[in-house]
N, C-alpha and C positions, 0 to 999 in steps of 0.2 A: 400203499401197501406197507404195513408195519409188522416186523417180527416182534411178537409180544411174549413169546415163551420158546425156549430152546433147552431141551435136556438131552441126555444120551438116548432117551426113548421116544420123545415126541417133539414136534415142531409146530408152533401155532403162528399163523399169519392173520392179521386183521386187515380187511379191506374196508376202511372207514365208510360208514353209511350203507354198506352192502352185506357184510358177513365175515365169517372166519373160515379159514382152511386149516384143518387139523391133519397132521401126517404122523403115522406110526412108523418110526424109522425101522424098527425090527421087522416089520412086515412089508415095508416099502409101498404102503398104501395109504390113502387118505380119503377125507370127505370134506364137503363144504356145508357150513351151517348158515342159514339165512332166516329172516323173519323172526317168529317167536322163539325158535330154537336158538338163534344167535343172541337174542335178548337175554334168555336164561343163562346161556353160556357166559356172556359178558358179565352178568350179575355175579356168577360164581367166581370168575377170575378177579373181579373187583374186591369181593369179600376175601378171597385167598390172599391177595396182595396186602390188604389192610391187616390181616392177621399174621402176615409174614409166614405163610404156609411153606412147609418143606417141599423139596422137589419130589420126594416120595409121595406126599399127600396129593400134590397136583397130578403127578403121573397116575396115581390110583384113580383119581376122578376121570382123567382123560381115557383111561382104560375102559370106562363105561361106554365109550364111543367106538371101540374096536369093531363091533359088529357092523357099524355103518361105514367103515372104511373099506370100500370096495374098488375105489379108483386107483390104478397104479400111479405111484409117485415117480415122476420123471425129473431127474436132476440134470441141469445144464451146466 
């Protein structure tokens, strides 16, 4: 498990070879992306990193996943 993105609004964890967990901190909810969705998500993140995208730009992209974030985020 690797934390690959952390902003005031979102937290993204990669489970190498499996997928990504995306947490919306403001809603305390998250989702898990795997398969083709995870591949597209990783492609975007790779491009964003190569272009040195701003936090606002990445957060705006992650906001597109808000409707999928239905699982409560439990912090330990």
